[in-house]
One Martini backbone bead per residue (centre of mass of N, CA, C, O) as a GRO file, in nm:
protein
  163
    1UNK     BB    1   0.096   0.037   0.023
    2UNK     BB    2   0.076   0.350  -0.007
    3UNK     BB    3   0.143   0.642   0.097
    4UNK     BB    4  -0.046   0.845   0.297
    5UNK     BB    5  -0.186   1.150   0.275
    6UNK     BB    6  -0.199   1.396   0.531
    7UNK     BB    7  -0.436   1.641   0.630
    8UNK     BB    8  -0.530   1.912   0.729
    9UNK     BB    9  -0.790   2.109   0.697
   10UNK     BB   10  -0.632   2.353   0.595
   11UNK     BB   11  -0.460   2.205   0.382
   12UNK     BB   12  -0.698   2.102   0.217
   13UNK     BB   13  -0.822   2.373   0.140
   14UNK     BB   14  -0.569   2.488   0.005
   15UNK     BB   15  -0.536   2.272  -0.211
   16UNK     BB   16  -0.811   2.300  -0.341
   17UNK     BB   17  -0.799   2.598  -0.412
   18UNK     BB   18  -0.548   2.584  -0.595
   19UNK     BB   19  -0.625   2.355  -0.788
   20UNK     BB   20  -0.888   2.486  -0.892
   21UNK     BB   21  -0.774   2.749  -0.996
   22UNK     BB   22  -0.584   2.611  -1.205
   23UNK     BB   23  -0.802   2.449  -1.354
   24UNK     BB   24  -0.958   2.688  -1.464
   25UNK     BB   25  -0.729   2.783  -1.652
   26UNK     BB   26  -0.733   2.539  -1.838
   27UNK     BB   27  -1.024   2.600  -1.935
   28UNK     BB   28  -0.992   2.892  -2.035
   29UNK     BB   29  -0.756   2.793  -2.251
   30UNK     BB   30  -0.944   2.619  -2.396
   31UNK     BB   31  -1.045   2.592  -2.727
   32UNK     BB   32  -1.264   2.320  -2.704
   33UNK     BB   33  -1.504   2.374  -2.531
   34UNK     BB   34  -1.757   2.245  -2.357
   35UNK     BB   35  -2.036   2.243  -2.178
   36UNK     BB   36  -1.909   2.073  -1.954
   37UNK     BB   37  -1.664   2.256  -1.916
   38UNK     BB   38  -1.820   2.508  -1.839
   39UNK     BB   39  -1.954   2.390  -1.589
   40UNK     BB   40  -1.695   2.306  -1.446
   41UNK     BB   41  -1.573   2.590  -1.431
   42UNK     BB   42  -1.782   2.713  -1.249
   43UNK     BB   43  -1.761   2.513  -1.012
   44UNK     BB   44  -1.454   2.545  -0.960
   45UNK     BB   45  -1.452   2.847  -0.896
   46UNK     BB   46  -1.645   2.829  -0.655
   47UNK     BB   47  -1.483   2.618  -0.494
   48UNK     BB   48  -1.230   2.780  -0.455
   49UNK     BB   49  -1.365   3.013  -0.304
   50UNK     BB   50  -1.468   2.841  -0.071
   51UNK     BB   51  -1.195   2.740   0.037
   52UNK     BB   52  -1.087   3.023   0.097
   53UNK     BB   53  -1.311   3.100   0.300
   54UNK     BB   54  -1.205   2.898   0.523
   55UNK     BB   55  -0.860   3.005   0.517
   56UNK     BB   56  -0.829   3.280   0.415
   57UNK     BB   57  -0.783   3.592   0.276
   58UNK     BB   58  -0.883   3.873   0.122
   59UNK     BB   59  -0.704   3.826  -0.128
   60UNK     BB   60  -0.837   3.550  -0.200
   61UNK     BB   61  -1.123   3.649  -0.223
   62UNK     BB   62  -1.080   3.852  -0.451
   63UNK     BB   63  -0.948   3.651  -0.656
   64UNK     BB   64  -1.188   3.462  -0.666
   65UNK     BB   65  -1.393   3.667  -0.774
   66UNK     BB   66  -1.237   3.735  -1.026
   67UNK     BB   67  -1.248   3.450  -1.151
   68UNK     BB   68  -1.551   3.420  -1.164
   69UNK     BB   69  -1.593   3.665  -1.345
   70UNK     BB   70  -1.425   3.559  -1.584
   71UNK     BB   71  -1.590   3.313  -1.647
   72UNK     BB   72  -1.854   3.469  -1.712
   73UNK     BB   73  -1.736   3.641  -1.936
   74UNK     BB   74  -1.650   3.411  -2.128
   75UNK     BB   75  -1.971   3.313  -2.118
   76UNK     BB   76  -2.154   3.574  -2.146
   77UNK     BB   77  -2.229   3.661  -1.823
   78UNK     BB   78  -2.275   3.966  -1.714
   79UNK     BB   79  -2.422   3.965  -1.440
   80UNK     BB   80  -2.234   3.764  -1.293
   81UNK     BB   81  -1.973   3.912  -1.350
   82UNK     BB   82  -2.046   4.174  -1.203
   83UNK     BB   83  -2.099   4.067  -0.923
   84UNK     BB   84  -1.802   3.954  -0.877
   85UNK     BB   85  -1.652   4.216  -0.936
   86UNK     BB   86  -1.784   4.378  -0.708
   87UNK     BB   87  -1.689   4.195  -0.481
   88UNK     BB   88  -1.394   4.244  -0.527
   89UNK     BB   89  -1.400   4.549  -0.472
   90UNK     BB   90  -1.524   4.540  -0.191
   91UNK     BB   91  -1.292   4.384  -0.061
   92UNK     BB   92  -1.071   4.585  -0.123
   93UNK     BB   93  -1.200   4.822   0.033
   94UNK     BB   94  -1.249   4.687   0.313
   95UNK     BB   95  -0.916   4.584   0.321
   96UNK     BB   96  -0.701   4.760   0.165
   97UNK     BB   97  -0.621   4.679  -0.108
   98UNK     BB   98  -0.421   4.704  -0.357
   99UNK     BB   99  -0.361   4.791  -0.686
  100UNK     BB  100  -0.378   4.515  -0.814
  101UNK     BB  101  -0.661   4.429  -0.705
  102UNK     BB  102  -0.807   4.685  -0.791
  103UNK     BB  103  -0.740   4.663  -1.090
  104UNK     BB  104  -0.875   4.386  -1.128
  105UNK     BB  105  -1.157   4.480  -1.054
  106UNK     BB  106  -1.183   4.687  -1.284
  107UNK     BB  107  -1.134   4.488  -1.511
  108UNK     BB  108  -1.382   4.312  -1.446
  109UNK     BB  109  -1.590   4.540  -1.484
  110UNK     BB  110  -1.519   4.596  -1.778
  111UNK     BB  111  -1.580   4.312  -1.888
  112UNK     BB  112  -1.874   4.297  -1.794
  113UNK     BB  113  -1.969   4.541  -1.955
  114UNK     BB  114  -1.896   4.436  -2.234
  115UNK     BB  115  -2.076   4.182  -2.225
  116UNK     BB  116  -2.335   4.384  -2.182
  117UNK     BB  117  -2.276   4.644  -2.384
  118UNK     BB  118  -2.115   4.861  -2.187
  119UNK     BB  119  -1.881   5.076  -2.304
  120UNK     BB  120  -1.873   5.308  -2.105
  121UNK     BB  121  -1.802   5.136  -1.853
  122UNK     BB  122  -1.562   4.999  -1.972
  123UNK     BB  123  -1.387   5.255  -2.003
  124UNK     BB  124  -1.401   5.350  -1.710
  125UNK     BB  125  -1.278   5.093  -1.575
  126UNK     BB  126  -1.019   5.085  -1.745
  127UNK     BB  127  -0.913   5.354  -1.639
  128UNK     BB  128  -0.899   5.269  -1.341
  129UNK     BB  129  -0.705   5.034  -1.389
  130UNK     BB  130  -0.471   5.196  -1.506
  131UNK     BB  131  -0.429   5.378  -1.260
  132UNK     BB  132  -0.364   5.147  -1.068
  133UNK     BB  133  -0.129   5.029  -1.239
  134UNK     BB  134   0.067   5.276  -1.209
  135UNK     BB  135   0.100   5.199  -0.881
  136UNK     BB  136   0.254   4.950  -0.940
  137UNK     BB  137   0.568   4.822  -0.834
  138UNK     BB  138   0.546   4.546  -0.952
  139UNK     BB  139   0.628   4.447  -1.264
  140UNK     BB  140   0.469   4.180  -1.291
  141UNK     BB  141   0.193   4.277  -1.192
  142UNK     BB  142   0.165   4.506  -1.392
  143UNK     BB  143   0.174   4.328  -1.649
  144UNK     BB  144  -0.070   4.155  -1.592
  145UNK     BB  145  -0.277   4.380  -1.600
  146UNK     BB  146  -0.208   4.500  -1.884
  147UNK     BB  147  -0.259   4.237  -2.037
  148UNK     BB  148  -0.558   4.216  -1.964
  149UNK     BB  149  -0.646   4.488  -2.087
  150UNK     BB  150  -0.572   4.400  -2.386
  151UNK     BB  151  -0.836   4.188  -2.386
  152UNK     BB  152  -1.030   4.388  -2.429
  153UNK     BB  153  -1.286   4.493  -2.589
  154UNK     BB  154  -1.221   4.708  -2.823
  155UNK     BB  155  -1.097   5.042  -2.747
  156UNK     BB  156  -0.990   5.023  -2.441
  157UNK     BB  157  -0.684   4.948  -2.503
  158UNK     BB  158  -0.622   5.223  -2.509
  159UNK     BB  159  -0.347   5.283  -2.286
  160UNK     BB  160  -0.271   4.969  -2.223
  161UNK     BB  161   0.069   4.939  -2.159
  162UNK     BB  162   0.261   4.976  -1.952
  163UNK     BB  163   0.622   4.883  -1.864
   0.00000   0.00000   0.00000
């Protein structure tokens, strides 16, 4: 019998949260997703967020909400995407999270607005995301945000340059 790995409850929640978060990215990047893949992606994103809720900190809560919002945006479900993007921003504001997470929240709100066909709000939130991005001191984090902004639909990518 192989050695059995034993986890504490906290370790198990952390492992599940991380594994599910990463699994969602494999599905987001999959070129030929099926309806079953889409459903799995939704459930996995929510499950990751749930596990973080059990043992994480506000930064993981915000990033979990951001990922759930991204999943719904990719699936063109604007209302659900907006709800989770707003939750991400609320968590950032409530806990004083920094410019990377705040910028990501604005990026998610811009993406949700675009999916809903509200390009005015999309441009407004993209501008707020870029402003937050300019204040990010870590070059890698800054690039991640600006690269995400470049994937927004339409013309709001103008000015999303990063450094």
